[in-house]
MDTraj code that builds the backbone (N, CA, C; nanometers):
import mdtraj as md
import numpy as np

residues = "MET ASP GLU LEU SER ILE ALA GLU LYS ARG ARG ILE SER ASN GLU ILE LEU SER SER SER ASN LEU LEU LYS LEU THR ASP ASP THR GLU LYS PHE LEU ASN ARG PHE ASP ASN SER VAL ASN LYS ILE LYS ASP THR PHE GLN GLU ILE ASN SER ALA MET LYS ILE THR ASN ASP VAL ILE GLN ASN VAL SER ILE ILE TRP GLN CYS THR LEU ASP THR VAL ARG ALA VAL LYS GLU ILE ASP LEU ILE MET LYS GLN MET ASP VAL ASN LEU GLU MET TYR LEU LYS ASP SER GLN ILE SER LEU GLU LYS PHE LYS THR ASN ALA PRO ILE LEU GLU LYS GLN LEU ASP ASN ILE SER ASN ARG ILE ASP LYS ILE LEU ASP LYS ALA LEU ALA ILE ASP SER LYS ASN CYS GLU LEU ILE ASP LEU GLU LEU ARG SER LYS LEU ILE THR GLN VAL ARG ASP TRP SER ASP HIS LEU SER SER MET MET MET LYS LEU MET SER LEU".split()
xyz = np.array([
    [0.0819, -0.1199, 0.0000],
    [0.0000, 0.0000, 0.0000],
    [0.0860, 0.1260, 0.0000],
    [0.2000, 0.1196, 0.0602],
    [0.2856, 0.2377, 0.0671],
    [0.3466, 0.2719, -0.0692],
    [0.3440, 0.1768, -0.1606],
    [0.4059, 0.1968, -0.2906],
    [0.3234, 0.2899, -0.3797],
    [0.1954, 0.2998, -0.3547],
    [0.1081, 0.3813, -0.4389],
    [0.1067, 0.5252, -0.3900],
    [0.0959, 0.6176, -0.4872],
    [0.0858, 0.7586, -0.4505],
    [-0.0593, 0.7906, -0.4167],
    [-0.0788, 0.9040, -0.3606],
    [-0.2136, 0.9446, -0.3213],
    [-0.3015, 0.9602, -0.4462],
    [-0.2473, 1.0112, -0.5514],
    [-0.3248, 1.0288, -0.6758],
    [-0.3667, 0.8928, -0.7296],
    [-0.2761, 0.7941, -0.7234],
    [-0.3065, 0.6597, -0.7717],
    [-0.4151, 0.5977, -0.6836],
    [-0.4063, 0.6187, -0.5540],
    [-0.5068, 0.5641, -0.4611],
    [-0.6433, 0.6256, -0.4901],
    [-0.6480, 0.7549, -0.5224],
    [-0.7748, 0.8215, -0.5534],
    [-0.8342, 0.7640, -0.6826],
    [-0.7492, 0.7441, -0.7792],
    [-0.7962, 0.6895, -0.9063],
    [-0.8545, 0.5504, -0.8850],
    [-0.7878, 0.4680, -0.8056],
    [-0.8357, 0.3317, -0.7813],
    [-0.9667, 0.3367, -0.7026],
    [-0.9748, 0.4260, -0.6064],
    [-1.0973, 0.4399, -0.5276],
    [-1.2128, 0.4847, -0.6155],
    [-1.1895, 0.5800, -0.7045],
    [-1.2951, 0.6269, -0.7965],
    [-1.3388, 0.5153, -0.8895],
    [-1.2425, 0.4376, -0.9347],
    [-1.2741, 0.3282, -1.0249],
    [-1.3591, 0.2230, -0.9539],
    [-1.3264, 0.1947, -0.8266],
    [-1.4018, 0.0948, -0.7510],
    [-1.5425, 0.1450, -0.7232],
    [-1.5538, 0.2710, -0.6898],
    [-1.6821, 0.3270, -0.6500],
    [-1.7706, 0.3647, -0.7694],
    [-1.7146, 0.3768, -0.8876],
    [-1.7972, 0.4144, -1.0020],
    [-1.8859, 0.2968, -1.0402],
    [-2.0090, 0.3274, -1.0747],
    [-2.1073, 0.2232, -1.1040],
    [-2.0783, 0.1524, -1.2345],
    [-2.0076, 0.2143, -1.3255],
    [-1.9829, 0.1531, -1.4547],
    [-1.8794, 0.0415, -1.4471],
    [-1.7898, 0.0456, -1.3521],
    [-1.6821, -0.0530, -1.3455],
    [-1.7023, -0.1546, -1.2329],
    [-1.8211, -0.1677, -1.1830],
    [-1.8419, -0.2583, -1.0700],
    [-1.8199, -0.4029, -1.1081],
    [-1.8555, -0.4402, -1.2250],
    [-1.8429, -0.5795, -1.2619],
    [-1.7037, -0.6136, -1.3130],
    [-1.6351, -0.5154, -1.3666],
    [-1.5056, -0.5437, -1.4252],
    [-1.4016, -0.4519, -1.3628],
    [-1.2960, -0.5140, -1.3031],
    [-1.1899, -0.4364, -1.2412],
    [-1.0626, -0.4529, -1.3234],
    [-0.9854, -0.3510, -1.3209],
    [-0.8572, -0.3605, -1.3914],
    [-0.7617, -0.4455, -1.3094],
    [-0.6562, -0.4878, -1.3733],
    [-0.5574, -0.5711, -1.3032],
    [-0.4941, -0.4956, -1.1866],
    [-0.4683, -0.3699, -1.2054],
    [-0.4083, -0.2891, -1.0976],
    [-0.5040, -0.2779, -0.9789],
    [-0.6321, -0.2561, -1.0102],
    [-0.7321, -0.2461, -0.9039],
    [-0.7452, -0.3784, -0.8322],
    [-0.7438, -0.4872, -0.9085],
    [-0.7542, -0.6218, -0.8504],
    [-0.6357, -0.6470, -0.7564],
    [-0.5171, -0.6121, -0.8009],
    [-0.3979, -0.6295, -0.7176],
    [-0.4072, -0.5448, -0.5907],
    [-0.4505, -0.4188, -0.6121],
    [-0.4648, -0.3288, -0.4960],
    [-0.5644, -0.3844, -0.3952],
    [-0.6783, -0.4315, -0.4460],
    [-0.7803, -0.4863, -0.3559],
    [-0.7303, -0.6122, -0.2851],
    [-0.6557, -0.6950, -0.3569],
    [-0.5984, -0.8143, -0.2934],
    [-0.4984, -0.7763, -0.1835],
    [-0.4140, -0.6783, -0.2138],
    [-0.3188, -0.6322, -0.1123],
    [-0.3924, -0.5707, 0.0062],
    [-0.4950, -0.4907, -0.0273],
    [-0.5747, -0.4292, 0.0804],
    [-0.6431, -0.5379, 0.1639],
    [-0.7006, -0.6384, 0.0979],
    [-0.7659, -0.7494, 0.1670],
    [-0.6657, -0.8252, 0.2543],
    [-0.5466, -0.8497, 0.2002],
    [-0.4420, -0.9171, 0.2797],
    [-0.4027, -0.8342, 0.4016],
    [-0.3912, -0.7042, 0.3822],
    [-0.3568, -0.6153, 0.4943],
    [-0.4656, -0.6187, 0.6015],
    [-0.5902, -0.6117, 0.5560],
    [-0.7026, -0.6159, 0.6516],
    [-0.7029, -0.7502, 0.7251],
    [-0.6789, -0.8606, 0.6514],
    [-0.6752, -0.9933, 0.7160],
    [-0.5608, -1.0024, 0.8173],
    [-0.4459, -0.9442, 0.7784],
    [-0.3334, -0.9441, 0.8725],
    [-0.3678, -0.8639, 0.9985],
    [-0.4307, -0.7500, 0.9791],
    [-0.4721, -0.6680, 1.0941],
    [-0.5742, -0.7440, 1.1779],
    [-0.6672, -0.8106, 1.1094],
    [-0.7694, -0.8904, 1.1796],
    [-0.7027, -1.0023, 1.2607],
    [-0.6069, -1.0735, 1.1975],
    [-0.5337, -1.1791, 1.2684],
    [-0.4563, -1.1227, 1.3873],
    [-0.3958, -1.0078, 1.3667],
    [-0.3210, -0.9436, 1.4756],
    [-0.4140, -0.9096, 1.5914],
    [-0.5321, -0.8552, 1.5594],
    [-0.6271, -0.8232, 1.6665],
    [-0.6769, -0.9491, 1.7373],
    [-0.6950, -1.0577, 1.6615],
    [-0.7354, -1.1836, 1.7244],
    [-0.6257, -1.2344, 1.8184],
    [-0.4994, -1.2214, 1.7753],
    [-0.3879, -1.2609, 1.8618],
    [-0.3815, -1.1727, 1.9858],
    [-0.4029, -1.0428, 1.9640],
    [-0.4039, -0.9500, 2.0784],
    [-0.5189, -0.9853, 2.1729],
    [-0.6370, -1.0137, 2.1156],
    [-0.7538, -1.0517, 2.1958],
    [-0.7243, -1.1793, 2.2754],
    [-0.6625, -1.2770, 2.2102],
    [-0.6266, -1.4024, 2.2779],
    [-0.5264, -1.3754, 2.3894],
    [-0.4284, -1.2919, 2.3595],
    [-0.3292, -1.2565, 2.4621],
    [-0.3947, -1.1838, 2.5787],
    [-0.4917, -1.0982, 2.5491],
    [-0.5639, -1.0253, 2.6548],
    [-0.6435, -1.1217, 2.7426],
    [-0.7065, -1.2233, 2.6799],
    [-0.7806, -1.3226, 2.7579],
    [-0.6868, -1.4005, 2.8486],
    [-0.5724, -1.4408, 2.7923],
    [-0.4736, -1.5135, 2.8737],
    [-0.4235, -1.4248, 2.9866],
    [-0.3961, -1.2988, 2.9560],
    [-0.3515, -1.2035, 3.0584],
    [-0.4576, -1.1866, 3.1660],
    [-0.5840, -1.1776, 3.1243],
    [-0.6941, -1.1650, 3.2201],
    [-0.7011, -1.2881, 3.3104],
    [-0.6861, -1.4079, 3.2516],
    [-0.6872, -1.5310, 3.3316],
    [-0.5711, -1.5320, 3.4310],
    [-0.4539, -1.4900, 3.3853],
    [-0.3374, -1.4856, 3.4740],
    [-0.3626, -1.3869, 3.5880],
    [-0.4183, -1.2713, 3.5551],
    [-0.4474, -1.1702, 3.6579],
    [-0.5482, -1.2243, 3.7587],
    [-0.6505, -1.2950, 3.7107],
    [-0.7485, -1.3538, 3.8033],
    [-0.6822, -1.4569, 3.8938],
    [-0.5956, -1.5422, 3.8364],
    [-0.5252, -1.6422, 3.9180],
    [-0.4336, -1.5760, 4.0196],
    [-0.3633, -1.4716, 3.9766],
    [-0.2763, -1.3989, 4.0697],
    [-0.3598, -1.3344, 4.1795],
    [-0.4752, -1.2832, 4.1440],
    [-0.5646, -1.2218, 4.2430],
    [-0.6106, -1.3253, 4.3462],
    [-0.6454, -1.4438, 4.2987],
    [-0.6876, -1.5507, 4.3902],
    [-0.5721, -1.5897, 4.4819],
    [-0.4531, -1.6061, 4.4240],
    [-0.3355, -1.6414, 4.5047],
    [-0.3060, -1.5316, 4.6059],
    [-0.3173, -1.4069, 4.5638],
    [-0.2924, -1.2948, 4.6539],
    [-0.3937, -1.2951, 4.7694],
    [-0.5201, -1.3203, 4.7378],
    [-0.6229, -1.3256, 4.8419],
    [-0.5945, -1.4389, 4.9398],
    [-0.5547, -1.5554, 4.8865],
    [-0.5193, -1.6691, 4.9732],
    [-0.4003, -1.6342, 5.0618],
    [-0.3041, -1.5647, 5.0038],
    [-0.1868, -1.5227, 5.0819],
    [-0.2284, -1.4277, 5.1930],
    [-0.3148, -1.3320, 5.1601],
    [-0.3625, -1.2383, 5.2622],
    [-0.4389, -1.3112, 5.3727],
    [-0.5244, -1.4061, 5.3332],
    [-0.5994, -1.4844, 5.4319],
    [-0.5048, -1.5641, 5.5205],
    [-0.4008, -1.6211, 5.4601],
    [-0.3034, -1.6984, 5.5372],
    [-0.2285, -1.6080, 5.6349],
    [-0.1863, -1.4929, 5.5877],
    [-0.1155, -1.3986, 5.6756],
    [-0.2069, -1.3560, 5.7900],
    [-0.3334, -1.3288, 5.7577],
    [-0.4300, -1.2890, 5.8609],
    [-0.4464, -1.4006, 5.9644],
    [-0.4578, -1.5260, 5.9180],
    [-0.4733, -1.6393, 6.0094],
    [-0.3485, -1.6566, 6.0959],
    [-0.2318, -1.6389, 6.0356],
    [-0.1068, -1.6508, 6.1123],
    [-0.1005, -1.5420, 6.2193],
    [-0.1401, -1.4222, 6.1844],
    [-0.1400, -1.3119, 6.2816],
    [-0.2398, -1.3387, 6.3942],
    [-0.3570, -1.3945, 6.3599],
    [-0.4552, -1.4271, 6.4638],
    [-0.4010, -1.5349, 6.5574],
    [-0.3355, -1.6359, 6.5009],
    [-0.2755, -1.7407, 6.5837],
    [-0.1650, -1.6816, 6.6702],
    [-0.0856, -1.5916, 6.6135],
    [0.0206, -1.5257, 6.6893],
    [-0.0388, -1.4474, 6.8066],
    [-0.1483, -1.3773, 6.7819],
    [-0.2149, -1.3022, 6.8876],
    [-0.2663, -1.3958, 6.9971],
    [-0.3286, -1.5062, 6.9562],
    [-0.3798, -1.6026, 7.0537],
    [-0.2655, -1.6603, 7.1368],
    [-0.1533, -1.6907, 7.0698],
    [-0.0376, -1.7449, 7.1415],
    [0.0165, -1.6436, 7.2428],
    [0.0201, -1.5176, 7.2034],
    [0.0674, -1.4139, 7.2956],
    [-0.0284, -1.3994, 7.4134],
    [-0.1597, -1.4061, 7.3869],
    [-0.2575, -1.3993, 7.4957],
    [-0.2401, -1.5172, 7.5906],
    [-0.2187, -1.6364, 7.5333],
    [-0.1980, -1.7544, 7.6172],
    [-0.0707, -1.7389, 7.7010],
    [0.0334, -1.6816, 7.6412],
    [0.1591, -1.6604, 7.7122],
    [0.1390, -1.5635, 7.8290],
    [0.0665, -1.4552, 7.8021],
    [0.0396, -1.3577, 7.9085],
    [-0.0441, -1.4223, 8.0201],
    [-0.1464, -1.4983, 7.9808],
    [-0.2302, -1.5659, 8.0805],
    [-0.1485, -1.6651, 8.1622],
    [-0.0582, -1.7374, 8.0970],
    [0.0264, -1.8322, 8.1681],
    [0.1184, -1.7598, 8.2650],
    [0.1764, -1.6487, 8.2201],
    [0.2627, -1.5706, 8.3090],
    [0.1847, -1.5209, 8.4311],
    [0.0616, -1.4733, 8.4074],
    [-0.0211, -1.4265, 8.5193],
    [-0.0519, -1.5426, 8.6129],
    [-0.0848, -1.6575, 8.5572],
    [-0.1156, -1.7746, 8.6392],
    [0.0063, -1.8163, 8.7207],
    [0.1243, -1.8163, 8.6560],
    [0.2460, -1.8542, 8.7285],
    [0.2771, -1.7549, 8.8396],
    [0.2569, -1.6263, 8.8140],
    [0.2796, -1.5260, 8.9188],
    [0.1810, -1.5456, 9.0331],
    [0.0530, -1.5676, 8.9977],
    [-0.0474, -1.5923, 9.1010],
    [-0.0139, -1.7183, 9.1797],
    [0.0312, -1.8206, 9.1090],
    [0.0677, -1.9456, 9.1766],
    [0.1880, -1.9240, 9.2672],
    [0.2837, -1.8454, 9.2185],
    [0.4028, -1.8178, 9.2989],
    [0.3641, -1.7399, 9.4234],
    [0.2746, -1.6427, 9.4071],
    [0.2280, -1.5649, 9.5223],
    [0.1546, -1.6571, 9.6195],
    [0.0688, -1.7429, 9.5664],
    [-0.0044, -1.8367, 9.6517],
    [0.0925, -1.9309, 9.7217],
    [0.1944, -1.9765, 9.6498],
    [0.2937, -2.0657, 9.7104],
    [0.3706, -1.9934, 9.8194],
    [0.4063, -1.8682, 9.7934],
    [0.4770, -1.7904, 9.8955],
    [0.3883, -1.7689, 10.0179],
    [0.2614, -1.7394, 9.9955],
    [0.1685, -1.7242, 10.1081],
    [0.1584, -1.8550, 10.1856],
    [0.1500, -1.9659, 10.1107],
    [0.1398, -2.0957, 10.1772],
    [0.2660, -2.1244, 10.2574],
    [0.3824, -2.0925, 10.1990],
    [0.5085, -2.1142, 10.2705],
    [0.5145, -2.0289, 10.3969],
    [0.4618, -1.9075, 10.3886],
    [0.4599, -1.8184, 10.5050],
    [0.3606, -1.8687, 10.6097],
    [0.2448, -1.9124, 10.5631],
    [0.1392, -1.9530, 10.6559],
    [0.1541, -2.0971, 10.7040],
    [0.2326, -2.1780, 10.6338],
    [0.2449, -2.3195, 10.6708],
    [0.2974, -2.3388, 10.8132],
    [0.4027, -2.2681, 10.8548],
    [0.4492, -2.2872, 10.9939],
    [0.3438, -2.2458, 11.0969],
    [0.2729, -2.1365, 11.0664],
    [0.1672, -2.0917, 11.1581],
    [0.0579, -2.1970, 11.1637],
    [0.0198, -2.2458, 11.0475],
    [-0.0826, -2.3492, 11.0400],
    [-0.0376, -2.4760, 11.1118],
    [0.0889, -2.5093, 11.0962],
    [0.1425, -2.6290, 11.1630],
    [0.1351, -2.6144, 11.3151],
    [0.1690, -2.4964, 11.3635],
    [0.1611, -2.4727, 11.5083],
    [0.0165, -2.4819, 11.5575],
    [-0.0736, -2.4224, 11.4815],
    [-0.2148, -2.4268, 11.5195],
    [-0.2674, -2.5701, 11.5191],
    [-0.2292, -2.6468, 11.4174],
    [-0.2718, -2.7868, 11.4114],
    [-0.2132, -2.8670, 11.5282],
    [-0.0888, -2.8384, 11.5626],
    [-0.0283, -2.9063, 11.6779],
    [-0.1041, -2.8717, 11.8062],
    [-0.1376, -2.7422, 11.8218],
    [-0.2126, -2.7004, 11.9410],
    [-0.3492, -2.7689, 11.9462],
    [-0.4169, -2.7706, 11.8326],
    [-0.5494, -2.8347, 11.8285],
    [-0.5351, -2.9831, 11.8572],
    [-0.4349, -3.0438, 11.7966],
    [-0.4127, -3.1871, 11.8193],
    [-0.3826, -3.2149, 11.9672],
    [-0.3034, -3.1313, 12.0296],
    [-0.2729, -3.1479, 12.1735],
    [-0.3993, -3.1340, 12.2579],
    [-0.4823, -3.0372, 12.2233],
    [-0.6069, -3.0184, 12.2998],
    [-0.6999, -3.1386, 12.2813],
    [-0.7059, -3.1884, 12.1583],
    [-0.7898, -3.3064, 12.1333],
    [-0.7356, -3.4250, 12.2138],
    [-0.6017, -3.4358, 12.2129],
    [-0.5411, -3.5454, 12.2903],
    [-0.5745, -3.5320, 12.4391],
    [-0.5713, -3.4097, 12.4930],
    [-0.6033, -3.3880, 12.6356],
    [-0.7490, -3.4265, 12.6632],
    [-0.8377, -3.3851, 12.5693],
    [-0.9799, -3.4188, 12.5893],
    [-0.9979, -3.5696, 12.5832],
    [-0.9273, -3.6347, 12.4893],
    [-0.9371, -3.7802, 12.4788],
    [-0.8822, -3.8464, 12.6049],
    [-0.7704, -3.7932, 12.6553],
    [-0.7147, -3.8481, 12.7796],
    [-0.8142, -3.8343, 12.8955],
    [-0.8804, -3.7187, 12.9034],
    [-0.9804, -3.6976, 13.0100],
    [-1.0960, -3.7947, 12.9932],
    [-1.1383, -3.8131, 12.8678],
    [-1.2510, -3.9038, 12.8446],
    [-1.2118, -4.0464, 12.8796],
    [-1.0892, -4.0841, 12.8456],
    [-1.0448, -4.2202, 12.8758],
    [-1.0161, -4.2388, 13.0245],
    [-0.9927, -4.1264, 13.0934],
    [-0.9671, -4.1351, 13.2380],
    [-1.0936, -4.1693, 13.3149],
    [-1.2073, -4.1474, 13.2541],
    [-1.3332, -4.1829, 13.3207],
    [-1.3426, -4.3355, 13.3168],
    [-1.3470, -4.3936, 13.4341],
    [-1.3519, -4.5406, 13.4448],
    [-1.4933, -4.5874, 13.4174],
    [-1.5081, -4.6678, 13.3157],
    [-1.6410, -4.7125, 13.2768],
    [-1.7005, -4.8113, 13.3763],
    [-1.6176, -4.8714, 13.4642],
    [-1.6674, -4.9681, 13.5614],
    [-1.7147, -4.9005, 13.6879],
    [-1.6569, -4.7876, 13.7255],
    [-1.6862, -4.7234, 13.8525],
    [-1.7565, -4.5893, 13.8368],
    [-1.8182, -4.5590, 13.7261],
    [-1.8804, -4.4273, 13.7068],
    [-2.0307, -4.4411, 13.6953],
    [-2.0921, -4.3282, 13.7048],
    [-2.2374, -4.3260, 13.6927],
    [-2.2749, -4.3209, 13.5452],
    [-2.4030, -4.3369, 13.5219],
    [-2.4536, -4.3405, 13.3838],
    [-2.4272, -4.2077, 13.3122],
    [-2.4407, -4.0962, 13.3798],
    [-2.4176, -3.9645, 13.3201],
    [-2.2707, -3.9520, 13.2790],
    [-2.1803, -3.9997, 13.3620],
    [-2.0377, -3.9952, 13.3292],
    [-2.0060, -4.0837, 13.2085],
    [-2.0720, -4.1965, 13.2021],
    [-2.0519, -4.2890, 13.0902],
    [-2.1019, -4.2261, 12.9582],
    [-2.2163, -4.1569, 12.9635],
    [-2.2681, -4.0885, 12.8441],
    [-2.1745, -3.9747, 12.8028],
    [-2.1226, -3.9024, 12.9010],
    [-2.0278, -3.7940, 12.8729],
    [-1.9020, -3.8501, 12.8077],
    [-1.8525, -3.9598, 12.8629],
    [-1.7329, -4.0247, 12.8066],
    [-1.7590, -4.0646, 12.6609],
    [-1.8726, -4.1249, 12.6324],
    [-1.9076, -4.1681, 12.4969],
    [-1.9179, -4.0485, 12.4028],
    [-1.9819, -3.9398, 12.4472],
    [-1.9945, -3.8191, 12.3651],
    [-1.8579, -3.7562, 12.3378],
    [-1.7720, -3.7532, 12.4388],
    [-1.6394, -3.6954, 12.4195],
    [-1.5574, -3.7764, 12.3183],
    [-1.5639, -3.9077, 12.3303],
    [-1.4893, -3.9921, 12.2364],
    [-1.5440, -3.9741, 12.0943],
    [-1.6748, -3.9644, 12.0797],
    [-1.7354, -3.9421, 11.9480],
    [-1.6934, -3.8057, 11.8930],
    [-1.6945, -3.7047, 11.9800],
    [-1.6553, -3.5698, 11.9371],
    [-1.5086, -3.5666, 11.8952],
    [-1.4204, -3.6332, 11.9703],
    [-1.2784, -3.6382, 11.9364],
    [-1.2601, -3.7063, 11.8010],
    [-1.3342, -3.8142, 11.7762],
    [-1.3259, -3.8833, 11.6467],
    [-1.3724, -3.7908, 11.5342],
    [-1.4807, -3.7142, 11.5525],
    [-1.5297, -3.6207, 11.4509],
    [-1.4265, -3.5110, 11.4225],
    [-1.3668, -3.4597, 11.5316],
    [-1.2646, -3.3563, 11.5142],
    [-1.1433, -3.4110, 11.4383],
    [-1.1034, -3.5298, 11.4696],
    [-0.9891, -3.5922, 11.4008],
    [-1.0200, -3.6137, 11.2533],
    [-1.1399, -3.6601, 11.2242],
    [-1.1794, -3.6770, 11.0839],
    [-1.1799, -3.5434, 11.0102],
    [-1.2322, -3.4413, 11.0767],
    [-1.2368, -3.3081, 11.0157],
    [-1.0951, -3.2549, 10.9905],
    [-1.0067, -3.2720, 11.0870],
    [-0.8683, -3.2276, 11.0690],
    [-0.7999, -3.3055, 10.9564],
    [-0.8239, -3.4331, 10.9493],
    [-0.7662, -3.5145, 10.8409],
    [-0.8166, -3.4662, 10.7059],
    [-0.9418, -3.4350, 10.6964],
    [-1.0010, -3.3847, 10.5721],
    [-0.9360, -3.2514, 10.5338],
    [-0.9191, -3.1616, 10.6295],
    [-0.8545, -3.0328, 10.6013],
    [-0.7091, -3.0530, 10.5556],
    [-0.6395, -3.1454, 10.6179],
    [-0.5007, -3.1721, 10.5791],
    [-0.4940, -3.2239, 10.4349],
    [-0.5884, -3.3097, 10.3987],
    [-0.5906, -3.3613, 10.2609],
    [-0.6173, -3.2482, 10.1617],
    [-0.7059, -3.1567, 10.1978],
    [-0.7335, -3.0431, 10.1089],
    [-0.6088, -2.9562, 10.0956],
    [-0.5398, -2.9316, 10.2052],
    [-0.4185, -2.8504, 10.1987],
    [-0.3099, -2.9175, 10.1159],
    [-0.2994, -3.0468, 10.1274],
    [-0.1969, -3.1190, 10.0519],
    [-0.2280, -3.1237, 9.9032],
    [-0.3541, -3.1106, 9.8676],
    [-0.3906, -3.1159, 9.7256],
    [-0.3703, -2.9818, 9.6551],
    [-0.3401, -2.8762, 9.7296],
    [-0.3173, -2.7451, 9.6675],
    [-0.1909, -2.7447, 9.5866],
])
top = md.Topology()
chain = top.add_chain()
for i, resn in enumerate(residues, 1):
    res = top.add_residue(resn, chain, resSeq=i)
    for name in ("N", "CA", "C"):
        top.add_atom(name, md.element.get_by_symbol(name[0]), res)
traj = md.Trajectory(xyz[None], top)
């Protein structure tokens, strides 16, 4: 197409458009039209290739978008897990501090508690000794009932103290 001058192109266009020459074209016009048709077909093929490339590019962009979204979701999930782990760490630290404080309190109070338990145990022993000192053969019925009640009470107190000791040991 570049080989023809503008005047030649006008002449060919007039010849094509004139009603008298519609059925019969000159060889030059035929060649020009064939070249023009080939050029148009080449342009059409090029646009089809561009269109195909655009579709492939669009598919790639969609796939990249999906991968990017998955990556963002994964990063978000990792950050949420990281946050949960940090919360668990803080809670564990608080629990350990509370436990340490409780242990320190127990260590401080244990000797006092031990002394109190010894005192209570000694008093229970004295009451038991008094109850056992009552001679069941030479006493009156009221003394015998008192002795029985005291022994029952000492047994209840001992059971209660044993229960408290088990609770303290389970801490």
